[in-house]
N, C-alpha and C positions, 0 to 999 in steps of 0.2 A: 565773774562769773563765777559761780556757787558752784560749789562741788558737789561730784555724783553723790557723795555719802560727806560725813561729818569725819572733820581731821581723827575724831577717837572712833568714828567706826574701818577708820583706813588703819586707825593702830590692832583695835583690835583683829581685825582681820590677816595681820599678819604680811598685807601686802607690800606691807614698804620697811619692814624689818630684813635684813639680809646680814649674815655672816660673810666675809672674806670680799676682797677689794678687787678685781682687775684693773688696772692703770685704765682700759681703753673707758671704765663705764664710772670714770669719779665725777665726769660733768654732771651725773645723775644726782649726787650725794648731796644731802641737808643737812648732816650730821652724822657724825662718828659716836658711838657709845661705848661702853664699856667694856674692854676686851675686846675682838676683832667682830665687835658688830658697828654695823651703819642704818641708817634712814635712810630711806629716796625719799627725795623729792616729792611728797603727796602730789602737787598738785603741775608736775609736769608728765607723772603716770595719769593723772587726769586728764588734762588736754589733751593725749597721748591714746586713752580709752576712747575719748571722744574723735579723734580723728581715723581710728582703724574703724569705727563701725560707721562711719561716713563712706572709708572706701568700698566694706563690703557690701554696704546696700546698694551699690552702683556695681559694684564688680566682683565674678566667680570666687572667692576666695577658698582653697581648701585646706581646713585645719587638720593635721596632723601631731599623733602624740602618741607617743610609747609607752607612758608611764601609767600602770596601772590602778594608780589609787586616783587616776583621776577621772577613770572610765567611766564610772556611774555619775558625772556630773555631765561630761560629753555626753554621752546616751540620751542625757536629759535637754540638750540643747541639739542633738538632731531633729527636730523637727525646726528651729529654729536656723541653722548653722549647717555646712558643707563642709561634714566632718571625717576624717578617715581614720579607726583606732588601728592599734597593731604595728605590725614592724609593715616596713615600707616596703613594698617589694621594690626589686631594683628592674629598673628597665617602664616604672608609672610615669614618670613625663620624657622618658627619652626612646622608648621602640613604640612605635605606633601599632606595631605587630602584637602586642602585647594584649591581654583581655585585662588588662588590670590598667590598660591606658587614661592616663588624662590628661585634660589640657585646663589647669585651674590659669586665671588673670594675676593672681598669685599664691601664696603659700604662708600658713600661721606654723611655727611651730615651738611646741611648747616648754622646748629644752636643747640648744644647740649640740651638745655631747648624744644624747637618743636619738635626736632627728638628726644624724649627719648625711644617712644616705638619702631623706629628700633634701637637705640641702644642698648634696654635690648636684647631684640631677635637676634641680630647681637653676642653678649656677649654670650649667649645661647647657641648658636651653634661655636661660633668658628672663625665666618667672624670675618676678621681683618676692623679696625672701623678708617677709616679716617674723620678729621672735620675742618671744618671752624671757629677758632675762636677768637670773640674779647678778648682786654687783659683781660675784666672782665669774660670771660668766664670761668667754673669750665672744664679740659681736660682730669679731671680722669680717664674716663674712653673708652678716644683715644688711639689707638696707632700709628697713625701718623697726626702731629698736624702744619695746616696752618694758622700762626699766620696772622690775617685780618679782615677789619672793616667787620662786617657779617651783619650788621644791615642798612646798605646801596643799593642805587638802584646802585647809579653810582662806587661804590666800588665792588659790586656784577656783574653788566653789565660785568666792565673791566676782571674782575676775568673771566668770562666765557669765553670772545673773547682771550682773553691769553692763555686759557685753550685749547681751540678748534687750534688756532693758531699753537701751537708748538707739538699738537697732530697730525697736519700734517705735519709739516715740519719732526717728527721724521721717517714715514711714509714714507716719499720721496715724498708725495702728493705737497709738493711745494716746491721750490728749496732755497727760500728765503725768511723772512717775508712781501716782497714788495711784494710777490706776492699773498698775502693774502689781503680782502678785510680791508679798515679801520673799524675803530669799529662804527664810523656813518655808514658806507656802507652796514656792517653787520644785523647793527639792522634797516635799514630804515623800513624795515615792524611794528617796533616795535610800537604800539602806545604812550606805557608808556614814558613821560616825566624822562629822564637819569637826 
């Protein structure tokens, strides 16, 4: 199967380059680089983006992100995805009387450290947890890991663009990737530099 983007584009986007390594993430390492840097297996990441897109098409997945660097890209994605930006309020999954109460089929967190409140609550009520993980992150509480550099704007913007493009292809809203805007066109209204 052809990759979602070329190997050189994966490298340029910084999606597959990470600093540091958690032992639980070793299975996603393709190669160790100079210093404490590692390359993620791009074929595994590619496969998992496709799997996530298929799941999102059939289920209500809430995307949770607290990192302000990524807000502009996720704002652009709100047209296509169920996105919650900023602080995850306690009780959002566990308190049906809360005005912020949500009942997603699954939750996708962008950072296991920053989004720990959402993870805690999802665990309490048995909501599956998908997570973007750099190689130095601890994936212990995740049901589905997306090995990716989750600390870089270019990496995250490319991930969101790829995910939306794949979702639209699965839904039949586009017949080929050529029908979807380039990443530059897709984010032309986003003022933050990638």
